[in-house]
VOBA-1610 file (N, C-alpha, C; in pm, whole numbers, padded with zeros to 5 digits, always signed):
BEGIN
Unk+01286-01933+06858Unk+01145-01952+06819Unk+01102-01849+06715Unk+01160-01726+06732Unk+01119-01622+06636Unk+01152-01662+06494Unk+01277-01722+06475Unk+01316-01761+06339Unk+01227-01873+06288Unk+01188-01966+06374Unk+01099-02075+06332Unk+00964-02019+06293Unk+00916-01925+06373Unk+00786-01864+06341Unk+00790-01793+06207Unk+00901-01722+06182Unk+00911-01652+06054Unk+00915-01750+05938Unk+00992-01861+05958Unk+00997-01961+05850Unk+00860-02023+05826Unk+00789-02045+05934Unk+00655-02103+05921Unk+00562-02009+05847Unk+00569-01881+05883Unk+00482-01781+05817Unk+00514-01772+05669Unk+00646-01766+05636Unk+00684-01756+05494Unk+00641-01878+05415Unk+00659-01996+05474Unk+00619-02120+05405Unk+00469-02125+05384Unk+00395-02087+05488Unk+00248-02087+05479Unk+00201-01989+05373Unk+00265-01871+05369Unk+00228-01771+05269Unk+00255-01819+05128Unk+00368-01882+05107Unk+00403-01934+04974Unk+00303-02038+04928Unk+00265-02127+05021Unk+00166-02229+04985Unk+00033-02166+04949Unk-00004-02062+05023Unk-00131-01993+04995Unk-00130-01929+04858Unk-00018-01862+04823Unk-00007-01798+04691Unk-00011-01901+04580Unk+00056-02014+04599Unk+00055-02121+04499Unk-00086-02174+04479Unk-00160-02189+04587Unk-00297-02238+04580Unk-00386-02144+04503Unk-00368-02012+04527Unk-00449-01911+04456Unk-00418-01914+04307Unk-00287-01920+04272Unk-00248-01921+04131Unk-00305-02042+04059Unk-00301-02159+04130Unk-00351-02281+04066Unk-00502-02279+04050Unk-00570-02200+04132Unk-00715-02196+04123Unk-00764-02105+04010Unk-00675-02019+03957Unk-00716-01930+03848Unk-00726-02007+03718Unk-00821-01971+03630Unk-00832-02037+03499Unk-00705-02018+03419Unk-00666-02119+03345Unk-00544-02112+03265Unk-00550-01997+03166Unk-00667-01973+03107Unk-00681-01867+03008Unk-00653-01731+03069Unk-00696-01711+03193Unk-00674-01582+03259Unk-00526-01557+03281Unk-00451-01665+03313Unk-00308-01649+03334Unk-00235-01621+03203Unk-00279-01682+03095Unk-00210-01668+02967Unk-00242-01536+02898Unk-00355-01476+02930Unk-00397-01354+02863Unk-00482-01384+02742Unk-00545-01282+02682Unk-00634-01304+02568Unk-00559-01351+02445Unk-00623-01436+02367Unk-00565-01487+02244Unk-00657-01452+02127Unk-00602-01431+02008Unk-00686-01405+01891Unk-00783-01521+01867Unk-00903-01487+01822Unk-01003-01590+01793Unk-00965-01674+01672Unk-00894-01610+01577Unk-00857-01680+01454Unk-00735-01610+01395Unk-00655-01679+01315Unk-00535-01617+01257Unk-00571-01522+01143Unk-00498-01411+01135Unk-00511-01317+01023Unk-00373-01308+00957Unk-00368-01340+00831Unk-00240-01348+00760Unk-00176-01210+00749Unk-00044-01205+00766Unk+00032-01083+00742Unk+00040-01060+00591Unk+00025-00935+00549Unk+00035-00900+00407Unk+00178-00854+00380Unk+00245-00921+00288Unk+00385-00891+00261Unk+00410-00873+00111Unk+00522-00806+00081Unk+00567-00787-00056Unk+00710-00839-00066Unk+00743-00918-00167Unk+00882-00964-00183Unk+00976-00846-00207Unk+01101-00862-00164Unk+01206-00763-00185Unk+01312-00826-00275Unk+01345-00760-00383Unk+01443-00815-00478Unk+01579-00828-00411Unk+01637-00948-00421Unk+01770-00973-00367Unk+01773-01001-00219Unk+01657-01011-00154Unk+01652-01033-00010Unk+01563-01154+00021Unk+01596-01225+00128Unk+01508-01333+00174Unk+01397-01277+00263Unk+01424-01163+00327Unk+01321-01097+00407Unk+01213-01040+00316Unk+01096-01017+00373Unk+00986-00957+00297Unk+00944-00827+00364Unk+00875-00744+00290Unk+00827-00614+00338Unk+00684-00632+00388Unk+00661-00614+00518Unk+00526-00629+00573Unk+00451-00497+00561Unk+00331-00504+00505Unk+00254-00383+00475Unk+00167-00342+00594Unk+00174-00214+00628Unk+00089-00158+00734Unk-00031-00085+00674Unk-00006+00012+00588Unk-00113+00086+00522Unk-00079+00110+00376Unk-00184+00127+00295Unk-00168+00164+00155Unk-00230+00302+00136Unk-00146+00400+00102Unk-00193+00534+00069Unk-00185+00553-00082Unk-00279+00628-00138Unk-00277+00661-00280Unk-00300+00811-00295Unk-00231+00872-00391Unk-00252+01013-00419Unk-00336+01025-00546Unk-00434+01114-00542Unk-00525+01129-00656Unk-00482+01243-00747Unk-00499+01221-00879Unk-00478+01323-00981Unk-00346+01398-00962Unk-00236+01323-00969Unk-00105+01380-00942Unk-00025+01412-01068Unk-00084+01392-01185Unk-00025+01439-01310Unk-00123+01540-01370Unk-00074+01653-01415Unk-00162+01761-01461Unk-00258+01715-01571Unk-00205+01641-01669Unk-00289+01598-01780Unk-00398+01502-01733Unk-00364+01412-01640Unk-00466+01322-01586Unk-00568+01399-01505Unk-00523+01498-01431Unk-00616+01581-01353Unk-00717+01647-01445Unk-00669+01699-01559Unk-00761+01763-01653Unk-00859+01663-01713Unk-00812+01542-01746Unk-00902+01445-01807Unk-01008+01395-01708Unk-00980+01413-01575Unk-01077+01375-01472Unk-01163+01493-01430Unk-01147+01607-01500Unk-01236+01720-01477Unk-01192+01816-01369Unk-01060+01817-01335Unk-01011+01906-01231Unk-00910+02005-01287Unk-00884+02110-01210Unk-00788+02212-01249Unk-00659+02188-01170Unk-00553+02138-01235Unk-00431+02105-01161Unk-00357+02225-01107Unk-00388+02345-01156Unk-00316+02463-01109Unk-00366+02510-00973Unk-00482+02462-00929Unk-00539+02511-00803Unk-00567+02399-00703Unk-00540+02275-00740Unk-00577+02163-00654Unk-00460+02112-00572Unk-00469+02117-00438Unk-00364+02058-00354Unk-00373+01906-00362Unk-00270+01834-00317Unk-00275+01687-00323Unk-00383+01633-00228Unk-00448+01527-00270Unk-00542+01461-00180Unk-00514+01311-00185Unk-00552+01243-00078Unk-00515+01103-00063Unk-00636+01017-00027Unk-00627+00889-00060Unk-00724+00790-00016Unk-00646+00664+00017Unk-00714+00564+00073Unk-00646+00441+00112Unk-00715+00320+00050Unk-00638+00214+00038Unk-00689+00083+00001Unk-00660-00013+00117Unk-00739-00118+00133Unk-00707-00216+00238Unk-00580-00291+00204Unk-00503-00326+00305Unk-00376-00394+00278Unk-00395-00527+00205Unk-00505-00597+00233Unk-00523-00727+00168Unk-00575-00715+00026Unk-00578-00590-00028Unk-00608-00571-00170Unk-00485-00595-00256Unk-00371-00617-00194Unk-00246-00633-00268Unk-00245-00764-00348Unk-00203-00753-00473Unk-00173-00870-00556Unk-00028-00859-00599Unk+00056-00950-00552Unk+00197-00952-00589Unk+00215-01017-00726Unk+00300-00955-00808Unk+00329-01009-00941Unk+00480-01030-00952Unk+00521-01153-00975Unk+00663-01185-00985Unk+00722-01134-01116Unk+00850-01099-01110Unk+00920-01052-01230Unk+00922-01163-01335Unk+00894-01125-01459Unk+00900-01220-01569Unk+00776-01305-01587Unk+00670-01276-01509Unk+00546-01352-01521Unk+00433-01262-01571Unk+00328-01326-01617Unk+00203-01256-01649Unk+00098-01313-01554Unk+00065-01238-01451Unk-00023-01287-01346Unk-00170-01273-01387Unk-00250-01374-01355Unk-00393-01364-01378Unk-00455-01268-01277Unk-00532-01174-01328Unk-00597-01074-01243Unk-00748-01081-01267Unk-00824-01115-01162Unk-00969-01133-01181Unk-01044-01003-01205Unk-01129-01003-01305Unk-01219-00889-01329Unk-01318-00884-01212Unk-01328-00770-01143Unk-01407-00765-01019Unk-01558-00761-01042Unk-01631-00782-00936Unk-01777-00778-00942Unk-01827-00633-00950Unk-01953-00618-00987Unk-02030-00493-00981Unk-01995-00389-01088Unk-01884-00404-01157Unk-01843-00301-01252Unk-01857-00346-01397Unk-01880-00248-01484Unk-01878-00271-01628Unk-01781-00175-01696Unk-01699-00105-01613Unk-01603-00008-01666Unk-01479-00012-01576Unk-01394-00112-01601Unk-01280-00141-01515Unk-01155-00078-01574Unk-01089+00010-01498Unk-00978+00090-01550Unk-00843+00055-01489Unk-00740+00075-01571Unk-00599+00064-01529Unk-00545+00203-01493Unk-00448+00204-01401Unk-00373+00326-01368Unk-00233+00282-01324Unk-00133+00300-01409Unk+00003+00260-01375Unk+00065+00366-01284Unk+00142+00321-01182Unk+00197+00415-01085Unk+00329+00366-01028Unk+00412+00461-00987Unk+00530+00430-00906Unk+00485+00415-00761Unk+00531+00309-00695Unk+00496+00285-00555Unk+00621+00304-00469Unk+00608+00383-00363Unk+00717+00403-00268Unk+00685+00328-00139Unk+00784+00257-00085Unk+00767+00178+00037Unk+00851+00239+00149Unk+00789+00264+00265Unk+00857+00334+00373Unk+00917+00238+00475Unk+01036+00273+00524Unk+01105+00195+00628Unk+01093+00261+00764Unk+01044+00385+00768Unk+01025+00460+00891Unk+00927+00572+00862Unk+00897+00654+00963Unk+00798+00758+00939Unk+00803+00867+01044Unk+00684+00917+01076Unk+00674+01026+01172Unk+00563+01120+01131Unk+00556+01234+01198Unk+00459+01337+01166Unk+00531+01465+01127Unk+00467+01543+01040Unk+00523+01672+00996Unk+00669+01658+00951Unk+00691+01562+00863Unk+00826+01536+00811Unk+00865+01645+00711Unk+00978+01711+00728Unk+01022+01811+00630Unk+01050+01746+00494Unk+01022+01818+00387Unk+01042+01765+00253Unk+01186+01719+00233Unk+01281+01798+00284Unk+01422+01765+00263Unk+01466+01639+00336Unk+01386+01590+00430Unk+01418+01467+00502Unk+01329+01350+00461Unk+01232+01376+00374Unk+01129+01276+00344Unk+01185+01149+00282Unk+01279+01162+00189Unk+01331+01044+00120Unk+01414+00954+00212Unk+01458+01007+00327Unk+01529+00924+00423Unk+01440+00812+00477Unk+01309+00828+00464Unk+01214+00730+00517Unk+01173+00626+00412Unk+01217+00644+00287Unk+01177+00553+00179Unk+01275+00437+00170Unk+01222+00317+00183Unk+01305+00196+00173Unk+01330+00158+00028Unk+01224+00163-00055Unk+01241+00119-00192Unk+01119+00151-00277Unk+01122+00099-00400Unk+01020+00133-00499Unk+00974+00009-00576Unk+00853+00019-00631Unk+00797-00089-00712Unk+00708-00031-00820Unk+00680-00112-00921Unk+00581-00077-01023Unk+00444-00120-00973Unk+00346-00031-00983Unk+00214-00063-00931Unk+00101-00032-01028Unk-00013-00094-01001Unk-00137-00065-01074Unk-00246-00035-00971Unk-00302+00085-00980Unk-00418+00122-00899Unk-00541+00091-00983Unk-00594-00031-00970Unk-00709-00071-01049Unk-00837-00009-00992Unk-00927+00030-01083Unk-01039+00116-01043Unk-01169+00074-01110Unk-01274+00056-01028Unk-01409+00035-01084Unk-01464+00175-01113Unk-01434+00226-01235Unk-01458+00367-01266Unk-01606+00404-01262Unk-01692+00315-01307Unk-01834+00350-01306Unk-01885+00367-01163Unk-01837+00282-01071Unk-01879+00295-00932Unk-01819+00420-00868Unk-01695+00450-00903Unk-01632+00571-00850Unk-01709+00696-00894Unk-01743+00702-01023Unk-01813+00820-01075Unk-01954+00830-01020Unk-02020+00716-01008Unk-02156+00716-00954Unk-02160+00770-00812Unk-02064+00725-00729Unk-02058+00775-00593Unk-02022+00924-00589Unk-01930+00964-00676Unk-01892+01105-00683Unk-02008+01194-00721Unk-02086+01149-00819Unk-02202+01227-00862Unk-02304+01243-00750Unk-02311+01146-00661Unk-02406+01151-00550Unk-02345+01216-00424Unk-02223+01270-00438Unk-02154+01332-00324Unk-02133+01233-00210Unk-02106+01108-00248Unk-02080+01003-00149Unk-01934+00957-00161Unk-01878+00898-00056Unk-01743+00845-00066Unk-01733+00743-00178Unk-01624+00752-00258Unk-01611+00657-00369Unk-01513+00545-00339Unk-01507+00505-00214Unk-01420+00394-00173Unk-01450+00267-00252Unk-01578+00241-00280Unk-01615+00118-00349Unk-01551+00109-00487Unk-01516+00224-00544Unk-01452+00224-00674Unk-01303+00196-00669Unk-01243+00212-00551Unk-01098+00200-00537Unk-01054+00086-00445Unk-01138+00051-00350Unk-01096-00042-00243Unk-01172-00174-00254Unk-01109-00272-00318Unk-01171-00402-00336Unk-01061-00506-00355Unk-01099-00632-00360Unk-01000-00739-00372Unk-00914-00722-00498Unk-00783-00738-00481Unk-00685-00732-00591Unk-00672-00593-00654Unk-00719-00490-00586Unk-00717-00355-00644Unk-00580-00290-00640Unk-00487-00346-00561Unk-00353-00289-00549Unk-00250-00389-00602Unk-00224-00381-00730Unk-00132-00474-00797Unk+00008-00412-00794Unk+00109-00493-00770Unk+00246-00439-00776Unk+00350-00548-00789Unk+00465-00508-00843Unk+00578-00597-00851Unk+00657-00594-00722Unk+00767-00667-00713Unk+00848-00669-00591Unk+00915-00535-00566Unk+00954-00513-00441Unk+01019-00387-00403Unk+01168-00394-00431Unk+01220-00285-00487Unk+01362-00271-00513Unk+01419-00168-00415Unk+01515-00209-00331Unk+01570-00115-00232Unk+01630+00009-00297Unk+01600+00125-00241Unk+01654+00251-00293Unk+01805+00256-00282Unk+01861+00177-00189Unk+02006+00172-00174Unk+02074+00117-00300Unk+01996+00045-00382Unk+02050-00013-00505Unk+02003+00063-00630Unk+01881+00117-00627Unk+01826+00183-00746Unk+01841+00335-00741Unk+01860+00390-00622Unk+01848+00534-00606Unk+01702+00572-00597Unk+01676+00701-00578Unk+01539+00749-00570Unk+01490+00791-00709Unk+01360+00779-00731Unk+01302+00802-00863Unk+01235+00939-00868Unk+01302+01032-00935Unk+01244+01166-00955Unk+01212+01192-01101Unk+01267+01108-01189Unk+01241+01121-01332Unk+01252+00984-01397Unk+01210+00977-01522Unk+01216+00851-01595Unk+01081+00817-01654Unk+01081+00745-01764Unk+00958+00711-01833Unk+00868+00619-01753Unk+00739+00640-01767Unk+00637+00553-01707Unk+00531+00529-01813Unk+00495+00402-01835Unk+00401+00372-01942Unk+00321+00246-01913Unk+00211+00232-01986Unk+00127+00112-01979Unk+00076+00081-02118Unk+00085-00047-02155Unk+00032-00093-02284Unk-00074-00199-02259Unk-00177-00200-02344Unk-00281-00302-02341Unk-00274-00379-02472Unk-00247-00509-02462Unk-00235-00594-02580Unk-00134-00538-02681Unk-00023-00483-02627Unk+00084-00433-02711Unk+00068-00292-02760Unk-00046-00229-02730Unk-00071-00091-02773Unk-00051+00002-02654Unk+00040+00098-02667Unk+00068+00190-02557Unk-00051+00282-02533Unk-00098+00286-02409Unk-00211+00370-02372Unk-00168+00488-02285Unk-00082+00461-02188Unk-00031+00567-02101Unk+00119+00583-02126Unk+00165+00705-02136Unk+00307+00730-02155Unk+00340+00869-02104Unk+00429+00876-02006Unk+00465+01004-01948Unk+00602+00992-01883Unk+00635+01087-01796Unk+00761+01087-01725Unk+00735+01123-01580Unk+00807+01061-01489Unk+00788+01090-01346Unk+00811+01237-01315Unk+00885+01305-01400Unk+00905+01449-01383Unk+00773+01526-01387Unk+00671+01466-01451Unk+00543+01535-01468Unk+00451+01523-01348Unk+00497+01457-01242Unk+00416+01451-01121Unk+00399+01592-01064Unk+00278+01627-01026Unk+00255+01757-00963Unk+00325+01764-00828Unk+00322+01653-00756Unk+00386+01643-00625Unk+00477+01521-00628Unk+00608+01542-00611Unk+00701+01429-00617Unk+00692+01345-00489Unk+00765+01235-00485Unk+00754+01141-00373Unk+00788+01209-00240Unk+00893+01289-00238Unk+00932+01357-00114Unk+00820+01448-00065Unk+00758+01520-00156Unk+00648+01610-00119Unk+00526+01531-00073Unk+00502+01417-00135Unk+00389+01334-00093Unk+00409+01283+00050Unk+00529+01236+00080Unk+00558+01188+00215Unk+00537+01301+00316Unk+00588+01419+00283Unk+00575+01534+00373Unk+00429+01571+00394Unk+00352+01577+00286Unk+00211+01614+00296Unk+00130+01510+00372Unk+00156+01382+00344Unk+00086+01275+00415Unk+00113+01281+00564Unk+00238+01313+00600Unk+00275+01313+00742Unk+00212+01430+00818Unk+00153+01525+00746Unk+00078+01632+00813Unk-00058+01580+00862Unk-00110+01480+00793Unk-00244+01429+00824Unk-00241+01298+00901Unk-00133+01219+00885Unk-00122+01087+00947Unk+00018+01071+01004Unk+00030+00988+01106Unk+00163+00947+01151Unk+00206+00831+01062Unk+00303+00857+00976Unk+00353+00753+00889Unk+00445+00659+00967Unk+00446+00532+00925Unk+00528+00433+00995Unk+00588+00336+00896Unk+00688+00261+00943Unk+00746+00156+00861Unk+00636+00060+00817Unk+00641+00020+00690Unk+00538-00070+00636Unk+00433+00001+00554Unk+00432+00134+00555Unk+00338+00209+00472Unk+00389+00211+00329Unk+00299+00201+00232Unk+00335+00219+00092Unk+00249+00329+00032Unk+00304+00395-00069Unk+00235+00509-00131Unk+00229+00487-00281Unk+00108+00480-00336Unk+00087+00482-00480Unk+00088+00629-00522Unk+00184+00666-00609Unk+00216+00807-00628Unk+00144+00876-00742Unk+00037+00816-00793Unk-00041+00883-00897Unk-00013+00828-01036Unk-00108+00851-01127Unk-00099+00794-01262Unk-00104+00903-01368Unk-00037+00881-01482Unk-00046+00976-01593Unk-00183+00971-01661Unk-00197+01055-01762Unk-00322+01063-01838Unk-00345+00938-01922Unk-00465+00932-01979Unk-00510+00826-02069Unk-00537+00694-01997Unk-00597+00704-01879Unk-00650+00584-01816Unk-00765+00534-01900Unk-00794+00405-01889Unk-00900+00351-01973Unk-00942+00212-01932Unk-01045+00159-02000Unk-01105+00031-01959Unk-01031-00090-02014Unk-01049-00201-01943Unk-01000-00331-01988Unk-01113-00432-01978Unk-01099-00541-02054Unk-01197-00650-02049Unk-01122-00780-02031Unk-01195-00886-02004Unk-01132-01017-01984Unk-01053-01057-02109Unk-00934-01107-02087Unk-00845-01146-02195Unk-00737-01044-02225Unk-00755-00920-02184Unk-00655-00815-02208Unk-00529-00842-02126Unk-00414-00813-02187Unk-00285-00823-02118Unk-00227-00683-02102Unk-00194-00648-01978Unk-00140-00516-01947Unk+00010-00529-01920Unk+00088-00440-01978Unk+00233-00437-01956Unk+00269-00299-01901Unk+00325-00298-01780Unk+00359-00173-01711Unk+00510-00155-01709Unk+00554-00032-01737Unk+00696-00003-01741Unk+00727+00125-01663Unk+00833+00120-01583Unk+00891+00240-01522Unk+01041+00230-01542Unk+01100+00332-01601Unk+01242+00330-01630Unk+01324+00306-01503Unk+01409+00203-01507Unk+01492+00170-01392Unk+01439+00054-01309Unk+01319+00004-01343Unk+01258-00110-01273Unk+01214-00215-01374Unk+01210-00343-01336Unk+01163-00446-01429Unk+01016-00426-01465Unk+00978-00471-01583Unk+00839-00461-01626Unk+00749-00546-01535Unk+00621-00510-01534Unk+00520-00588-01461Unk+00402-00612-01555Unk+00346-00732-01552Unk+00240-00765-01647Unk+00130-00850-01581Unk+00006-00820-01619Unk-00109-00901-01574Unk-00202-00929-01690Unk-00280-01035-01675Unk-00385-01070-01771Unk-00518-01064-01700Unk-00617-00995-01758Unk-00748-00984-01698Unk-00824-01114-01726Unk-00874-01179-01620Unk-00943-01308-01636Unk-01079-01302-01567
//
């Protein structure tokens, strides 16, 4: 009888648990679901079918001495500083194309800034400089587009100038080239031409803080992770563009990148 009683108790308990589970709302059992889909932001990788999913966009300000001086700063005393752009500000530009780039709202002084972009495959905090490049997956040609009048207006008022840097299509770049194929970029020409006239021309050697140092410095303030990209600063002679202008960006060792302002 004891065994029958135990079987009866176990069967009764199982039925009770099944009844309770069936009485719960289906949504509660499944867990919370997103209200709406949010697209993943990705960058093509040259020679790969996989894509690079972007987590954060970091930018370094005034990282070439001559550009620092033209922006009214003293490069001999200024440590690196950083700002961010939203990930969905990215505009991908395919190799060999001239992509249409919309002139943004609110500005009457829209500027180009050509930059080397580093893409991270891993990260951490307080990364030593000598280990920093181990975290870099690859590189791309980038444009940090800037609503200069809004940036300066906010700066003059001692307010954050995010509105000058963080807007739709503000982070233009070509596809990522794996460092395993290109090597790391510590030197080489970097330039930008508008309608065939060279406006910016320098060398990556002229960066005040190289990519390894930028990664190390950033990791002191943030936990860097795979998917982060870093716009590494622009040379001197930034300037305005208007609708119809064609920009051609060059970094030695990478394919050219070009956009048309529309």
